ZADODO-66930 format. One record per residue (C-alpha): x, y, z; residue in one letter. Coordinates in pm, whole numbers, plus 50000, padded with zeros to 5 digits. Layout:
XYZA...
//
This chain:
391522037860739L393712039960431A394662075460527Q395582067660885S399062076761001T401792053661124T400222033461404P401532034261762P404462011861843C405062005961472V407922021061282G410892013961058R411411978260948H414831963160992D415191933860755D418821926360815K417861893560980D417631872360665K418611836260640R418941815960326S417031783760285S418491750560195E419691741059850L416821724259672L416741695459424P416191699759050P413271718558905L410221698958798F407561724358882F406971755358668P406601775358987M408491762159289I411841744759281K410531712959428S408961683959256L406711678859553S406491681559927F408741651159946A411711667059771W411761692360051L411801667960343L414681678860560G416811648860654V418051636060287A392781949360686A392701960760955L395101981960750S397022008160944N394372018361197N395712000461501L394182022161769E392491990861903A395931976561968Y397652007462109K400081993462362C400972026462525L397472039562573A398432062562860Q401842073262734S402792102062510T406172086662419T406072059262158L408912035562072P410592045761745P410802010761598T409431975761618N411421951361825T413081922161644I414951897261859M416421862461836D414801838562081V415051802162180S412711778362360F412771741162441P411141716062209S408371695762363S410511664162361D413431682262524G415911671562256T416851706562139L416381743762185Q414301756561898L415661789561764E413671817161602G412881853861564T410271872961760L408881905161616R406911927261852L405011959461781P405851970462135C408321952862366L407151950162725G403861968462665C401311952562896T398591978962885E395291964562768L394361956662501P397451936362420L398771931262069S397551898261925P400131872461823G400791848261538V403001817461516V404001808361159L404291770861093I406371757460803H405471737760499G407331705560418S411081707560394G414061718960601P412901755160618H414541782960813S412471807561013R412171829160701D410771800360488A412601810060170V410971795059859L413091795459541P411061799859224L411841788458874S411641824658763Y415121830258902G414461845459243F413351834959591S410691847659831I411231846160208P407531841660269I407571840360650F409961869660682E407721890760459E404481880660631I405961886060976A407441919860886T404171933060747S401991919561027L404041936761298V404831968561105R401511974960935D399001957461159H400431957361512G400521919461538I403361901461716A404871872661517V407101843361612L408991824061343T411431795661410Y413821772561229D412331738561162K414201710661341R415281697360998T417041730460919C420551734861054G424251735860981A424131698760894F422361706960565N423391743460529N419791754360577C420791777260865N424491774060952P424131796961252S421751776461467N422821748661702Q420461721261592Y421671685261604P421231661461313L417571650361321P416701615261428S416101590561143P412861582261326N411441617161291I407681618861232T405001644861180M404311643961553D407711660161606D406651689461386F403311692161566I405051692261903A407531718961790D404711741161668A402921736262000A406121746062185A406341777961978A402721786062056I403311780362429D406321803562417F404371831962256L401321827062478Q403511830162787A404651865362701R402891892462907P403091917162616D401201894762371V397461888362374G395501860862205D397511839161965V396521825361623V398261795861453A399091802561085V400441773360882G401571770960521H401111739560311S402111710160535Q401981734560826G398461744360727G397431708060753Q398591708361116L396541738661221V393301720161313P395301695761526L396971724461712L393611741261770L392201708961907Q395161704862142Q395081740562272D391731756562349S393531789262431K394331794862064L391971821261925A391821806361576G393821792361289G394791801160932V395471774160674M397521788060386L397251762260106A396621734060351G396001700560177P392721682160231Y393601648760074H396391625560184S399911632060062I399911603459809D396901618859633A398441653559640V401671639859492L399721622559216Q398011655459128D401421672159112Q402731644358890F399881647758643E400261685558633F404011682558582S403511658158295Y401041681058118Q403351710758173T406281692858012L404091683757714I403041720257680Q406701730257687Q407361708757381G408521675057516L407051643957358N405351617957575E408441596057598T410671624657708A408111637757956A407651603458107T411421598458135A411881632058304A409361622858572L410611587758649I412131598458985P408841613859091M406811583958976K409131560359164T408791580659480M404991581759455I404891544159406E406961540559723G404651563159923V401621544259794T403261511759899A403741525860250V400061534860257K399331498460177N401511485760459G405081485060323S407911493560562T410401500760281V411591536860261D410311552959939P413191557259694V414211593359640G411881607559904S414531617360156G412461603060440A411681569960605S408611548360566A407871556960929L407721593860844F405491588460542W403141566560743Q402871593961005S402031619560735W399351596960589L397841592760935E397901630161002V395461635560717T392711616060893Q393541631361230R393331666161079T389901659660929L388601647161264A390091677061445A388621701961197A385161687461260A385571689661638A387311722861708I385431752561845Q387751780061721Q387211796861382P389321788261077L390421808760779L391411789360467L393341807560195I394201791659861N395571806859544G393981799559209L397521796959062H398741772059324D400271742159148T401461724259462N398221723959659V395621728859391F392431749359437P390501716659434S391981709459777E390381740959918A387111732159747E387221698159919A387761715760252W384801738260178D382511708660117T383741690160425Y383571719460667L380121728960545T378931693560611K380421693460962T378971727561050G382371742761128A382981779761177T385261789260892Y385991813360612Q387411804060271L389201828260042E390201817659692M392611844359576L393101850659203P396671849259069C398181836859399I400721808359377T401991784059637H404741809159717A401961834159799L403031858659528N400781869559242C401391859458881V399001882058693D398801860258384S396461832358270P399551811058205S402281805358463L404601792558191I404211822357958N404061849758220A406291879858154T408591894458418S406301923858483D403411899858556Q405321880558822I405141894059176G408411892159367R406921893759715H404101878559918V401001895359783D399331921859999D395981904259964D397331874060150V398721894660437I395611916560467I393401885760484S395531871360767I395581904560952A391821909260926N391191874561061F393671877461348V392411911661454S388851898761453T389231866161644V391931877261888A389671892062156I391411909062444N390041911262798P389531948962783S385881959862783S383771986962630D381232007762823E378661979762813S381121955962974G381581933862666G384801927662474P386111956862275S385571953461901S388391959161654P387861980561349S387441961861023T388271968060663T386871953260344P388411921560204G391421924159973P390771949059691K387181951059810G386311917359655E384141890559810D386001858159739R384761837760030T382631807860106S380861804260437N379511769060432G376071781460531G377421793060865R378721828460853L378411855060588G381521874860499T380471907060666S379071890060974S382221869361019F384611898661005W382321918561230G382131893261508L384751911361710G381881926761902V380961892562038L382681869362278A384631841162117L382151816362258A379471832962051S381481828261733I381901791161751V378301782061837G
//
């Protein structure tokens, strides 16, 4: 597979369509320029062998490039036209089997469709732009990205879109509804097959809910999706930040003083959890929003126990926003509920999905710091999508056609199966109907 030639309907990548993210508040984290999810709240492989997805099976003329186009679609509440970018391996190709599709769902914050994450190392990574580009170019998977409703000209997140100022009563349900609208848009295209929801951080937490709402979704990928409620995640971030400042030479008094804004905000969120209606100071969001996020945690757990579609959970061992312990908690919970899932704990991967090949994030040298989304992350997503997205074309026996498979990233087994599916059996289940997977 590694020696295969450029796949059909895949060609040169045009990355001119880049949008900058919003300006972010001061650095507290050693990795990402956000103290926490709250500082970012908007208002304040199947390697190259893609024969299974050849979209011009009976044609000898192949398109020279991928198709990248700006698109818009109505939000579920009808208050705005969501704007995004659609990348297709083959525009208008409706020969079976169709190319599978992915919708990328943002983490917390007023993110553009490219989801640009600034790092404290002095550069930024447009994580969604890089994932989308690779999935369509290297794996023949269509990808839809969109600007979050909290990202517009009003906060310089994306000056070119036409979004209105968000309502002060915005809640997590608005983000869920927008993601569902994006999924509906991609599912309606005749040149896209089965669709998989892929969410990062806060967006990862929404994936089980979206799967529960839409049985047509083939599966979901949770990239660093939290298990515990946001107040607990914030407290973990606070404790890590405090220890980091101590390691960097601050005394306890100075470290405590530096983190007063974060502590105040966490106290406000905790008060909301206990029934307060006062907006947490410094959080950039209302008590109503925080209450909705706290409630989503329980709804997500219930949905994850009930859904029939398979899940892939990916967490980096260098993630200091959503710690590996969150993925371990998911592992325990999903095993207990008997869910169909796969867990990959990827060495050196951070919350920005790049690799820092050093035991210490603080002392890493420039040559140890990856400047792009790591290939292991993208290959894991592509393998999962190509396995669970089963098209209606049939083999000689009349069953669904089975995609080719490749080993896991760098040939390593870094998965947990919860007593349900072994690594090899999970990735090989393309030969079975989806109903057989979810048992």
